[in-house]
N, C-alpha and C positions, 0 to 999 in steps of 0.2 A: 444654480447648482451651489450644495454648501459644501463644505470643506471636506465633509466625509466623502461625499459624491465625487468631487473631484479626486480625492487620492485613491478612490476606488478604481476610476480611469484611469489614473497613473499608473497604478500596478497591472492593471488588464492589459489597455492599449501601447503604452510605453515599455513595460518591463516585461510583459508576456507571460505572467503569471497565468496559474490554470485556473479555470473556472470554478473548482474548489477549494482551492487557496484564496481567488476573491472572496466569495461565498462565507469562508471561516470568517476572513478579515471583517467583512460587514456585519455579521452576527455578533461580532465582539466588540467592534464598536459603536455597534445602534445601543446593544446590552448597556455598555459606559455611559451614551448619552442619557439613556432612560433614568439612568440612577444619578447622573450628574443634575439632571434636571429637574429631577422630583416626578417624571414621567410626563415631560413636555419637552422632549427634543429638540422642537423647532426653535426652543429659545437658545440653544447651546451658542454659547461665544467661546471658539476653544483658546484663542488668543488670551481669554483669561482666563484660564486653567492652570492652577498651581501643581508642585509637584505634594504639596499637603494635601490638594483635593484627591490627585491620583491614589494618594497613599490609603487614603479612607476608603476607596472602590475596592482596592486589593485585601483591606482588611476587612470588609463587608464579606467579597468571596469566601476568603476562608472560613470567616464563623458560619457562612451559610453551608460550609462542609464541601466546596469545589475542591478535587483533588490537586497538587501540586502540578502535576502536568497542563491541566486544565490553567490553572492561573498562569502559568510560566507563558502559555499560548497567547491570554488574553493579553498580558504586559508586553511580550512581542509586538502585537498587533497595534498597542499603545505608540511602544517607541516608533515604529516605523510610520504612523501615522503623524507624530510630532516632530520625527525626523525630515518627514517632506515638507511640513510647514515650514520649519526651519530653512530648508532649501530654498523655497518660493519667498523668502523674506518675510514672512506674514507672523514671526516670531524671534525672539532675539535668544533665547536659549530651550532648548529641549527639558520640558519638566518631567519626561517620563524616563529622561537617560539614569537618574538614581535610583530607580524604581529596583530592590533587589527580587531575584529571581528563586523562589523556592526550588531546592532539589528534588526534581521528580523520584517517585521510588522505582528502583530497577526492577523490570520484569524481565525473565529471560520469554525469547521468542518458542511458543509451542510449535510441536511439528509433529506429521503424520510418520509412524514407523515405516522403514522402505517395504516391509513385506506386507503391510497394509495397504500401501500405494502400489503395488505391483496386482496385489490380490483384485483390488477394485478395477484397475486400470485392462486385466489381463480379462474379465470376465466378460463372457460373450454377450453381445446383444443384436436383435436383428437388423442386418445390414441393408434393409430396406426402409427402417422406420426412421424417417429425416429427426425428429424430435431426440430419439435415443442415442442415433451417433455423434450429433452434435453436442448434446449434454457431455458424452464421455470425452468428446474433443478438447470440450472447455476444460476439464479437470486435466486432459495431458498436456496440453499448451501450458497452463499456469503451473504444471510441477515439471516438465521439460525443461523450461524456459526461465521459468523465474519471474516474469515479468507481472506487475501490478494488474490490479483487476480494471482498472481506468485504461492500462494500455492495451489490454485485450480488447477492451470495447473499440477502442480507437483503432484498432489493426486493420491497416487496408489488404485490400485483396491483392494488389500490385506489388506488395511489400513482403510477400511470403513466397521465396523460391523454392519449391521442392526438390527441384535436381539438385541445385547446389547445397541445398541443405542448411539454410540461412535467411533469416527475417530481419526486417529493420523497424525497429519500435522508436515511437515518439513518446519521451518519457519525461520528465517534471522539466520546468524551464523550456519547454520545445526543445530539448537537446536530443539527438538520433544516438541510437547506438544498433552496432549490427549484434545479433545474436544466433549461432550456430545449433543446428538440432539435428537428432540421429535419423537412419531411414525408417524406423518405425513410425515416427510421429511424421516424416514425410509420408508415408503411406495412409495414415491414417488423413492426413490433410486431403490428399488426392480424392481418397473414396467419400468422403464428407464432400468436396466440391463437385463430385459426377453426382450425386445424389441431391444437393442444392440445387445444380443449374439443370436438373432434369424436369423441374416444377415450374410451372409460371407463377407462382405465387413466391418462391423463394430465390429463383434465378437473378445473380446480379446483372448490374449493365457492363458487359464486355467492352472491355477496352476503356473502362473509365477508371481512371487511377484513385478516384474517392470512394469506390464503392467497399464497404467493410468487407471481411473475410468471414465473419460470423453473422448470420442472423437468426432472426425468430422465425416461427411457423409461417408469418405473414410476409416476410421479407424485408420488415423494418429491423433497424440495429439492436443490439442487444443494450441492457440498460442495466446498473449495479444490482438493485435487487434483484433483478432476475438469477444474474451469475451468480450472487449469493446463495438463492435459495436450490439453484440446482447444485452448486459445491458441499453445501449441507446434506442435503438429500442424499446426493450419492457418498459421501462419507459417513453419514449416519447408517443406512443401510448397508456400505462396507463394512460396518462393524469397527471404524478408527474410534480411537481414542487419544484426544488430544484437546480437549477444554472446546474453546468456541470454534466450531468447524466452519473458517469462512475462506475465502479466495486468499487472502492474505497468509493463511497458513500452510497454502500450498507454496507458497514464495520461500518462507520459513524453512520449509523440509526441502525444498531443492538446495537451499545454501547449506544447511547443515549437513545432509547427505553427500553433497560435493566436496565438503572439508573434511569427512570421514571418510570418504576414498582417497582421501590425499591432494584433492587440488589446491594449488596455492592460493592464499588471501585475496591475492592481489587480481586472480581470475575470476574468482566469485564476485569482486567488487565491481568488475567490469561487466558481468553479465547480468548482475541486478542494478546497474546504474547509480551506485553510491558515487557520490562527490567526493569523498574520501575513504580512507581504510577506516576510519573509526566506526561510521555506521555498520560494517561489516564486523567489525571485532565482536559484537555480541553474541556470533554466532557460533566463535570459539569456546565460550562458556557452556554451550551447549554439548559442542562435541566434548568437551573435558568432562562435563558429567556422565556420557556415556562412556568416556574410557574408564573413567573412575568404578561407575556401576561393572562394566565387563571385568576388570580387575579384583575388585572384591569377589567376584564371583569366582573367577578362575585363578585365582593365585593361591596357594597352600598355606601362604604364610598371612594374607589378607582375613582368610578364613577364620570364624570363631571354633575352636573345638567343640564337641557335641558334650564334652564334661563341664565347660565354662568357658573363661575366659584366657588371653595369652599366660602361659608359666603356671596354670592351675591343672 
């Protein structure tokens, strides 16, 4: 097993990183290995790598059009890889520790307007159509709880209690959190379960705590591309205007709507599973944007007179 494989095994088995994170580290490190060896990654000797070698790769990434955010991720992978080697005693210093990280451009999260979301979720669907009921429930759960797409896919049937109105989510770094939900979502989940369990194709193994809540028409678990397609289709057909109509947009929408509704920032942080308030604070910019827009529309002194600018 080479050094990169050892590192990937370490973060997966010992540190409990998610498969998505491990895959991202693997892609970034192997791309670097290809560049560093001129296309012969099997000849890579990480112990001989210098700071100058790594800086050349970072410069190459910038020259070929990589975004600052992408470069930052790849540099973080290098830092973690060499930090692991340093702890293993394979190298005397971390050559990636002095690599500078470009500042990513700040992009405010996009969100679907609450009236658009309500119209889509309140639209009637045939109550005997499993696919239609499930697809709307996918959107409902994402918006009502703010969970990630991967968390929805991994949601176990036994972890959703519609009587108490709460569910348990396994988030990043295998951290569990409890999320409350309202009676409307509870009713929707109950109706979905009845429909799901009435068919031999989609019924789950009762009593098996590992059974997924959400399944495909053949009873198999959901997958990321399917969830994306469902959300994109439903939002598009519902006339939503929010840029890229993805599952993450529903997470953004939930956070924005809760803050606009007066929820404390710390509450939204806990619901989303953010490790710190810093990640959640980006939504305060979105809510301020709404406040500013509404102020300009409603306040008489914020509007431009028909005859021209203020004072004219």
